[in-house]
Each structure stands twice: as structure tokens, then as C-alpha cells.
N, C-alpha and C positions, 0 to 999 in steps of 0.2 A: 619722487620727485622727477622732473625732465631736467636733461641737462642741455647745456648749450655746446653744439657739436664742432668744436674747434677745427679747422681744416685749413692747409695750406693753400697758396694758391694750385698747384700741380694736381693736389687731390678734388680742388672743386673742379677742374677741369676734366677731371676723370668723371665725377658726377655729373657734369653737366652732358657727357656724352651717354653714361647710363640712363640719363632721364630721358635723352632722344631714343634709347632703345629698352622701354622699362619692360618689355617681355623677356629682357635676356638677351646678352650678347656673346659673343665666345671670344675667349680671351686673343686669340690671333687676328678676330675682327678689329676687336677694338684697338689693338695695338696698330693695324692698317689704316683705320680712320685716322690716328695720331701721325701716321707718318704721310698721311695726305695731307696734312695739317702744318707739314713741315717738321714735327717732333722726331728728334733721332735716338728715343729712346730705344733702350734694348727691353727684351721681353722680360727680364729679372726688375728694370726699371719699374715698368708697368705693374708686376708681380706684387713690388714690394709698397707701390700706392693702393694696391686693391686689398693687401692684408692690414695695412693700418685702416683702410676704410673699414675692413672687417671686424677688424677688432674695436673699431668705434660705434658698431651697432648700423652701420649705415649700408652696407652692401653684402650680399649674400652670394656663395660661389657654390655650384655642385657642377659637377662634371664639365668644367673648364667653361663654364658658363657665369656670368657675373650678372647680376642685377640688383637695382636698388631697393632696399628695404622698403623706404618710403617714397614716393612720390615727390616731386619737385615741391606742390603743393604742400603738403604733408609737411615736409621738412621745414619750410617756410613758417608753416603755423607753429611747431614745434618751437624754434628758435623765438618765434615774437611772443608767444606765450611764456618761454622763460624768462626773457627779458622783462616784460611788463610784472611777470610774479616776481622776479629778484630785483628789480629797479624801482618799480612803481606800486609796490605791495599788492600787487595783484589786482591795480583797478586801472581799467583803460582809461579813465575819466583824467588819473594822475600823467598818463600817459601821452593824451590827447592834450592837455593843459602844459605840460612840458614843451611837447613842439611845437604848440602854438606861441609860446612866449620866445621862441630862438627862429621861429620861420612864420615866413607869411604865408596865410593859408587863402587862396583865390577864392573869390565869390561861390563860382560855380562849385569848387570841392568842399566847401562850408555847406553849401545847399545839397548837395548829395549826400553829404553825413548826416545832414538833419532829417532829409529824407530816408534814408536807410534806418536811422535809430527810431522813428517813427512807423517805421513799417515794418521792424522786425518783432 
């Protein structure tokens, strides 16, 4: 069973940078990117975030190079599938019905969804 990966805002910031460099990035270069963004993180701070993400199975580190285990799309799909499985009994129709009850769906979105379902 897949799990929902809980991340702090800072951990998500790290993941966003890693997704921009999916091939992997040296930890020192990653720290420099955060410094460019005005983050005053120390090396140990970044290392702590990377360790947490590694323990969650989201980051892999080798020879001071960090890379995401999943692409941004794969991560989103895992999260979405987990929520649909746990909250909506694994049924996409239950999710869509719940969403539609609480949110308005533009005609163009409804048409796109119908087209997608008819052509899948």
C-alpha cells in the first residue's frame, strides 16, 4: 500500500529544487541555489532536510549528489492515488462526485473530462 508523503514547507522547497535538477545535483550547488533565493541555510540545515526526505524514501544521495526518487508527476500520482484509495474507496467516480458537490466545474472542464473518459 502506498503512503502519503507528509512534507514540511521547507522539505517541499528542497523537493522543488531537486525536481528542477532531476538528474541530480551536488549538495553544495543545491545550497548555493537556496542562497540565491535569499535562504540563509547552513549546510547542516540542508543536510537535515535531505536526511528527512531520504528517510521518507523521496531522495537518494550518493557521493554528495542528491536526486529525487520520483519525478514531480510520479509523486503527484502517488499522492493522488493514495488519497483516492483511502478517502474515496479507490473509486475515482466517488472523488469526482465529491469534488463536484463542493466546487463548480466549468463547462470546458466537464467537456474535457468527458472527452478524456470517452477516449481512454
